[in-house]
N, C-alpha and C positions, 0 to 999 in steps of 0.2 A: 459470569466470568467469560470474557472473550477468549477463544482459542485461536491459535495462529499456526502457520506452517512451521515444522521443525527446522531448526537451524543448528548445525553441528558445532561442536567446540571441544576443548580439552577438558578432561575431568579435573575439577578443582579440589582444593582443600583450603584450610584457613590460611595457608602461606602461599597461595597462588600468586605467580608472577604475572606481570602485565601481559606477557606473551600468551598466557592462557586465555586471557580476555580477548586479545587480538585474534586468536585462533578461532573464536566463535563465529567469525564472518566467513571462513572458508567453506566452500560448497554452497553458499547462498548467492543466488543470481538476482541482482537488483531488477525489479520489474519496471519501475518508472524511470526510464532513461530518456533524456532529451538529446537528440543528435543535431549539432549545429554545422552547417556547411551550405554550399549551393546544392540545388536539387533538380531532378528532372521535372518538367521537360526542358530546362535549360541545357543547352548542348555544351557539356564540359565533362572532362574525365572525373573530376571530383564530384560533380553532380551524380554521375553514374555510380561512383563508389558509395556515396552517402545513401543513395537509394537502395543499393544492394545490401549495405550494412543494416539499414532499417528493416528492410523486408526479411532479411535472414534472421535478425534478432527476434522479430515477431514470430518467425517460423520455428525457431529452435529453442526459445526460452518460453516455457509454459507460462501462460497467464501474463505475458508481457503487455505492458501498457505504455509502450514507447511513443514518442512524438518527435516531430521535426521542427526546427526553427531554421528558415532558409534566408540566405543573403542574396539579393538581386543585383544584377549588373545594369538593369534598366529601372527607372523610377516606377514604372507601371507594374513591374513584377510579372508573374507568369500564372497560367491557369493550373495551379498545383493540385495534386490529389489531396484527399481529406487528411492524411497524416501530417501534412504541413499545417501546423496550428498557428504559426506566426511567421511573418516575413518582413524584411526591412531592406532599404536601399543602401548599398555598400558605401556611398559617399556622404551619407547623412549621419554624422557622428552622434548627435543626440539620440538617434534611433537605437543605437547600440545600448545605451543606458535603459531605454524603455523595454528593449528585448530582455535585458537582465531582470527588470521589474516583473515582466510577464512570467519568466521562469521561476522567480522567487515566490510568486503567488500560486504556483502549481506544486503538487506533491511529488517533486522530482528527487529521485535518489542520487543520480549522477548525471552530469553533462558530459557528452562526448563531442569534442570539437575536432572538425577536419580542418587542418591548417595548410594553406597554400598562400604564398605572399600575394598573388594577383587577385584573389577574390574578396579581399577586405580593403577598405579605404584607408587613406592616410599614408605617410611615408613608410614604405615596406609593409603596408597593411596594419599599421599600429592602432587603428581604430578598434580592432578587436579587443585590445587591452581594456578599453572602457567597459565593454560587456563583461569580460572575465573578472575584473576587479570588483564588480558589483554583485557577483553571484554569491549565494550563501551555501551552495552545495558543492561537493567535491567535483573536480574537473579531470577528465582523461583526454589528452590531446594526441591525435594521430598526425605526425609530421609527414606530409607527402613530398615536400621538397626540403632537402638538407644540403646546403651549399658547402663546398670545400673552401671557397674563398669568399665569404660573405662580406659585403660592405658594412660600415659601422651601424647603419640603421637596421639592416637585416640581422646582424649579430645580436643587437640589443633587443629587437622584437622577439626573436626566437627564444633567447635566454629569459626574457620577461614572461613569455607564455609558459615556459617550463617551470619557472618559479611559482606561477599561479596554479599550476597543475599538480594534482596529487600523484598522477602517473603520466608517463608519456609513452607513446607507441611508435615504433619504426618498423619498416618492413624488410630490412636487409641487415646483414652483419656490418657492411660498410657504413650504413646509416648509423648504426649503434656506435661504431668506432668514432664517427664524426661528432656525434652528440657528446660522447665522453671527452674526447681530446681537443675538440675545437670549441664546443659550446659549454664545456665544463659542467655537464649535467651528471649527477651521481649515477654510477652504474646501476645501483640497486633500485633506482627510480624508473628504469627503462624496461619496457616489455617489447620483445621482438615477436611480432605477429605477422606472418606472411600475408601478402595481398590475397584476399579471398577469391575463390573461383567457383563456378558452378560445378556440380558433380555430374559431369557428362560421361556416358559410357565410352569405352574404347571401341571405336567403330571404323569400318573400312570407308575411306573417302568416297568410294563409288556409290555408297548408299544415298548420299545427298546430292550428287552431281546433277542428276536429272532435274532437280529443282531450278537449276540455273542454266540448263541447256549445255552442260559440260560433259555429256557422255563421251567416253573415249578420249578425253583431254587429260593432260597433266596440268594440275592447277597450282599456281603460286598465289599467295595472299598476303596483303598488308592491309591492316584496318586501323582506324582512328581518325580523329579530326585532321583534315588535310592542311598542312602548312609547310613552308620551305625547309624547316629544320628536320623533317622526316627523311630526307635523302632519297626520295622515290626516284628522282632522275637518275641516280646511280644504278638502280635496278633496270630501268628502261635502257640504259646504255649497255647493260650486260645481256639484254634479251637477244640481240642478233646472234651471238655465239651459241646461246642456249637453243634458240629456234633452229639454228643450222643442224644441230644433232637431234633435237626433239621438236619436229614441226607442229606437233599438237599441243605445245605448251601455251597456256593462257595465264596472264598475270592479272589477278583481280585486285583492284584498288578500291577498298570500301571505306566510305566516310564522307560526311559533309565537310565543306570548307570551314575552317575555324571561324566562329562568328566575328572575332575581332579583325581577322584578315579580310573577311567578306565585307565588313563595314568600311574598311579603308581602301581596299584594292579590288573588291569584287572577286571575280573568278579568274583573275589574271594568272595566278599560279597554276591552277588546274588547266587553263588554256595553254600555258607554256609547256606543260607535261604532254598534252595531246599533240602539240606541234613537234616536240622532241620525238615522240613515238612515231609520228609520220616521217620525220627526217631520217630516223634510224631504220625505217622500213618494217616496223613491227606494230603498226597501228591496229592490225587485225588480231594481234596477240595480246592486247591489253584491253580490259574493260573497266571503266570507271562507274562506280555506284555512288552517286552523289546523294547520300542519305545518312541520317543518324539512326542507327538501328537499335531496337530494344533487345533484351537478352535472348528471347526465343529466336528471333531472326539471326542474331549474331552467331548463335550456336550452329545454325544451319550452314552459314557461310564457312565457319571454322570446320565443320564436319566435312565439307566438300573439298577442303584444301589438302594437297599432298605435302606441300612445304610452306611454312610461314616465314616471312622475311621482315626483320626490323632493321632497316638500313640507316638508322639515325646518324646525324652528323656530330653530335655533341656527347662527349664521354660523361658529362656531369648530369647524369640522370640516375637518381638514387633508387627509383622504382618505376616500373612500367606496368600499368594494368593490362594493356593489350598483350604484352609479352606473357604475363602471368596467365591470362586466359588461354592463349594458344598453347603454351607449354603444358599447362595443367590438363588440357583436353587431349594431350598425346600427339601433338604435331611435331614433325621434324622441323627444327628451327635453324635458319641462317641469320646471323645478326652481327652488327658491328659491336665492338667491345665497350659499350657504355657500362657504367658500374653495375647496374642490376643484371644485365646480360652476362657479364663476366662471372658473377656469383651463381646465377641460376643455371647456366649452360655448361658449367665445369664438369669434368669427369665423364665426357662423352654424352652429355645430355643435350648437346646442340653443337653448332659449328660457329666459330667466330671468324670474321674477316676484317681486314683493316678499314678504317674510316675512308670513305670516298674512293674505294678501289673496286671499280666495276669488273675488272678482269677476275679478281679474287671471288667476287660474288658469282660470276658466271661459272668459274671452275668448280666451286663447292656445290652449286645447284646441279650442274651436270653430273658430278660424282654421286650425289644422293639419288638422282633419277636413274643412274646407271646401276648403282649398287643397292638393290632393293633390300637385301638382308641387313646391311648397315643402317639403312633408313628406318627399317622397322625396329631394330634394336634400340636406336636413338629414341624413337617414339615411345617404346615401352619403358625405357629408363625415365623419360620425362613424365609419362603418365603415372608411374609408380610413386615418384616423388611428389607429383601433384596431388595424390590422395591426402597428403599432409596439409594441403592448402585449401581444401574444399571449405565452403562457407560454414558448414556445421562445425568443423574443427576451429575455424577462425573465430566464430561467434562464442564458443565456449572459452576460448582464450581471452576474448574481450570481456566476457562476463566475469572471469576470474580477475582481470585487471580492474574492472569496476568495483568488485567486492573489496579488493585490496585498497582501492582509492578511498572507499568509505571507512575502512579500518584506519588508514592514514589520517583522515580527517578526524576520526574519533580520538586517535592518540593525541592530535594537536589540541583538541578540546580538553582532553584529560590533563595535559601539561598546563594549560591555562587554568584549569580548575585547581591544580595543585598549588599554583602560585597564589591564587585567590584564597584558598583554604589555609595555606601556610601563613598568610598575612593576617588572617582574621580569627584563627581557631582559638587563640588564647583570650579573646575578648568575652566579656559577660554577655550572655544571650538574653534578650528580652522578647517575650512572646509578641508576635505581630497582632494587629487588631483583627478581631473576628468579624468578617463582612459576609452578609448573606445575600448580596445583590444577585449573584448568579443562581443561588438556590431558588430565589423567588422568580428569576427569569425562566427557569426550567419547570416551575410548578404552575399548574393551572387548576381549574375547578375539579378535574378528574383525579389528579395526583401529580407525581413528578415524571416528566418525560425522560426516558432512559438514555437517549443519545443526543449529541450535538454535532453540528458541523461548525468548527471554530467555536464561537461563543453562542451561536444561535441554536435553539431547540430544533432537533431533527424529528419532526412530527411523524414522518413516514414510518419510523421504526417503533412508534408507540410507547407503551409503558411496560413496567414489570413490577411484580410484587416485591422482589428482592430489593429494588431501589426505594420503594415506598416504605418498606420496613426499616431500611437504613435511615431514611429521612426522618421517620418517627423517632428512632433511637437518638438521632442527632438533636431533634427539637427538645426531647426530654433531658439530654445531657447538657444542652445549653442552659436550660432553666436551672438545673442543679448547680451549674457553675456561676449562676447569678448574672447571666448575660442575655436575659430574655429580650425579645423584640416584639413590638405590638402586632406585627404581621405574622409572627411565627405561630401564634395560637390558631389562627384560621388555616394556615398551611398544614398544621398538625392534624386538624380535623379532617382535611382532605386526604391526608395519608391514612388516617384511621378508616375513613369511608372506603378508600380503595381496598384496604385489607379486608374490610367487612364484606365487600362485594366479591373478593377473590375466594372467599371460603366456599367450599362445596361440601354440603352435609353428607352427600352420598359416600364420599371417600374420606371424610374427616381430615381433609388437607386443603391446601391453597393452590389455586391456579396461579400461574406466574406471568405469562406473556399476554398482553392485551394490545390490539391494534389501536391506531389513533381514532378510529370510528367506534371504539368501545366494544369490540367483539373479542371474546376470549379465544385464544388460538390453540388451546389444549384442554383436555379434560381435567387434568391436574398437573401441577408443576413438579420440578425436581425435588429430591429429598432436601437439598441445601436450601431451596427457597422456602420450604415449609419450616425447616429448622430455624432459619433466620427470622421468619415471621413470629415464631414462638419466642425468640429472643426479644423482639420488639414488644410483644404482648406482655411478657414478664417485666420488661423495663417500664412499660406503661403502668402496670399494677404496683410495682415497687417504688416508682418515683412520682407518679402523677398525684396531685392533690385534688383533682376534679373527680367527684364521686361518680358521676355518670360515665366518665371515661373508664374508670377502674372497673365498674360493674360490667360494662360492655366487654372489656378486655378479659375479665375473669371468665365470662361465658365461653368465649372462643378458646382461651388458654386450656380450660378443662376438657373441652371436646377434642382438641388436636394433640395435646401432650402425649397421651398414651400411644399414638401411632408412631412416634419417633423410635420407640424401642425396636420395631420391626424394620426400620430403615437400614440400609447397608453403608451409607456414607459416614465416615468418621466426622466429617465437618458438620453434618446435620446433627449428630449427637452433641458436638461441641457448641454449636449455636444454641441448641435447646438447653444445654447446661448453663450457658450464660443467662438465658431467660429465667431458668429456675433460680439461679443465684440472685437475680434482681427481684424476683417474686418473693424469695425468702427474706428479703429485707423487711417486708411487711407481714408475711405469713410464714414464719419459720417452722411452725409445727404441723403444716399440712402433710398428712401421711402419704397422699398420692404423689406429691412432688418429691418427697423424700425417697419413696420407693423407686420412682423413675430415675431420680438422680443417681441412686446407687447402681441401678442396672446399667445406665449409660457410662458411668465411671468404670464399672467392671468391664464393659465391652471395649472401652478405650484402652484400659490397662492391659487387657488380653492382647489387643493389637500390638501394644508396645513390647510385651514379653515375647511375642512371636517373631518380631522383626528386629528389635534393637540389638546392637553389638557395641563393643567398646568404641569402635571407630565410627559407628553409625547409630547413635542413641536416639532413634526416632520411631514413630508409630507406623510408618509406611516405608516401602522401598523406593518411593518417589516423592521428592519435594515438588509440589506443584503450586497451587494458589492458596492464599489465606493460611499459610502454613502455621504461623505462630499461635493461632487460636487453639491448636491441639495441646500445646504446652500451657497456654493461658488457663484453660479450664482445670487442669490438674493443680496449678499453682493456687487457684482460688478454692480448691476442694475442701480445705480444712483438715485433710488427712495427711499427717506428717510424711508418711511414706510416699504418697502421691505428690505432695508438694515438692519433695526432693527430686522426684523423677521430672516433674515439670520444670524446675529451676535448672537442672542439669541439661535437659533437652533444649531449653531456651538459650542457655549459654552457648551450647554447641551451634544452634541455628544462627545466633547473632554473630558468632565468630566466623562461621561459614560465609555469612553474607556481609562481612566487613572486608573491604578491599585492602591491599597492601598499604594504601595511603591513608587508611583510617575512616573512609566514608562508607555509607551504606551502599551495598551492591546486591540488590535482591535477585533471587532466581528469576531468570527470564521466562516469559510465557511462550517463547518460540521453541518449545521442546522440553521445558522444565529441566529436572535433574533426576534421573533414575540411578540408583546405586550402581556403581561400576561402569556407568555409561558417561558420555560427554555431557557436560553441563551447558545449558543455554544461559547466556548473560543478558540477552535482549529478547523481546521487548520487556523493559522493567515497568511494573505496574504500581500505581499509587496505593492500591489495595494492600500490597505487601508491606509498604511503609506503615500504613495505619494499623494493620494487624500486629506488627511487631512493636510499634510504640505502645499500643494498648497492653500487650503482654508484659512489656518492661515495666509499665506503671503498675500492673498487678503484682509483679515481683517486688517493686518498691513498697507497695502497701503491705505485703506479707513479711518482707525481711527488714524493712526500714533502712536498707543500704542505699546511700545516695548515689552510688555508682550506677544503679539502675535508672535513676532519674537523668543522670548525665548521658547515659546510653540512649534513653528515649529522646532527649533533646537532639543528640547527634543524628539519630535516624530521622527525626522530624525535619532536620535541615536538608535532607535529600530533596524536599519539595522546593527549597529556595536556591538550589544550585550546588549543594554539597554532595555531588554525585559524579558519575563517570564522565559526564560531558561538561560539567561546570555550568549547566544551564538551568534556569528556574522552571519548574513545572507550574508553580502558582502564578497566576496572571493578576498582578496588582490592579490593572485597569478594569478588568471585568469582575474580579472576585471569584473567578472559577479556577479549576485545576485542570491542566492539560492531561491527556489520556495516557501518557507514558513516555519512556525514553526509547527511541529507536537507536540503531547503531551509531548514527551520526547526527541526530537531531531530535527535537521534541515533537511528539504527535500534537498537532495544534488543536485538535478537537477537545472540547471541554464538556464531557458527558457527566451523567449523574453519579456513576460509581466513583469516578475520579474526584469530582468536587466534594462529594460526601465523605470520601476517605480523608481528604485534607481537612475538612471542617471537623470531622469526628476526632481526628488526632489532636487538632488544636483545642477543641472544646474539652477533651480529657486532660490536656496539659493545664488548661485554665482551672479545671476542677481540682487538680492537685495543688495548683498555686493557691486556690482559695482555702484548701484544707491545711496547706503548709506554707504560711506567709513568707517564710524564709527562702522560698524558692523563686522569688520574683525575678532575680537576676542570677543566672546559672553560669558558672565558669565551665567551659567545655574544653579545657586544655589537657584533659587526661591523655597520657601518652598512648600512642597507637598500640604499643606492646600490651598495655593493660586491657585494651579492647580485645586484642587478638587472643588473650588468655582468658577472656570471659570475665 
């Protein structure tokens, strides 16, 4: 049984609401996130943000396996770092579909799109819709530009992106207001996450000034890609007044010329600024740094600044990364009142000046240079609020949004599933054809390979006795059902040979894990693997008609059976009991088997009496894996008292694992369910469905009540899509069964345990059909209330 990381959720009962299921995602941070946007070394603010977002997610989310898909503004692309797994040209619309295909082929939990109209092709960047419409995983979109007066194309594109996204992120209250009132996006779909910033210490600017030859200077700073909309000329016009009072002032203008401007006009704008500085007589008080700096360098420039200035000309800027960085690092800020600055610099956290007003800029800078206590108070207010914006906090907010997006996608699947189930639930159910293609694909001359990657055997992880025992039980069950396959007898011999080799006489037990190069990886295996192998040997003895096979199985069965009594796992006792029951079909009077049967039933009953309550009629305080087998063996015990305990426990377990909508909802393996603690709903494992089907059929055999058969069929339909996601686990193309239900998708791997679970459940249903010909078509329209009441 594969174990997984615990995922929290709300404690369930048989009347659990869907919100309890939804709550199981909270606290879970998706690991496989794909970030889409432009990316460094492209010189662009969004590229910097995407890079910071990726790097921070990897830093603050343990075991993150994030990747980046980058959009290029030049056909040849860029020399990207290794995290950029795929890139495409922004004006090549078919490339957007191929990018979606690439992401769909990866094990991606969530796609996080960085949206800016100018970085995607088509009218208002609408080519990105081609990519989004072809994705199969949930999408979280960060809107970096939210226009107050969008044209028709801009409005349609943003609304379409929002419709395709499970969650949307904005960075300011004004942006959220626009999304709700202009773009009509539901408020509950929006997450407000401030622009992330580095966690820089609160330092004295003099600490960094020597790096730039600024000792003894008062330094002003503006940074970002240089373009006319930045309003730098207004600061230059303010400099003469400032310099008159503070002759040591230097204005640092940091940033390369915007690539688009450079392509069409060269350095004309920068040259015009230099000329203006000369004409104003302040050429010696301004320094241009024509470079695109990485984070470490940027922090040094910010550290050296006494006052940061954003003199932008346009109020319609919903967020500014440069302002966020300077503010969060504890700089005194003078800014024009564009939207983000108005919000961030309120309540004395900065100073606002009118657009294009050089005199106001000069006055406020002089005031701040003169009034040092006010300047430091402003710095401290900004820095303290900035602690809420550091990347670590922003990343955990993003991770929460990603988890919420997966939950939203799962709810959508569930609604689709309800529609499908509602339209088909009253139809007579016919058992599907039993196909062994994938069983044979996983089986070689050694035995059955335990894992697969998609439908292909994953040899690297070798074999295990657990799965070979299951495979042998399956082969015998198929023969009993009258569905034998000529290739199955040879495969069964391989499973027997593997079990034979797994036995160690020194310990009277079985080893479990074997590498693909046929080396045992342990001295002896788990209690459960030995118990399950005893089950296979007992089935071999009870059902096989081949004398050689029975004689071989008898020898091992007698050697190993006594060791089970000293084992501590209730499941090992239960598996061994199933083997004893099968053995007794042929040798009912064997005193050794009878004695051990009694001992194991007593141990299991004692566990029940120690743990069970009216609200929790179970054998353990935790529901984990293969749960139903514990009730199953009491139902088959033949002891009326124990049969009643088994039936009541199974009714409770089935009720607990029935969703409010009537479908099977097994305990998830990501944390299981401990009494009084939150229940895990995912990942749901095929083993649980098979174990519960088998127990229900045992109850049918003992009670003769058709309700148990209907319940078994309903649970079996979990494999075909009668589940939380409305998605099939059984793959009709390969004949394999996928490895489980994640929160928002199916695990595409088709390993041995999963495939054997599906085939065992189906073979047992065929066996019942053979024994009870009237069950060939079963009506599964039993009301949900009947299921819920057991």
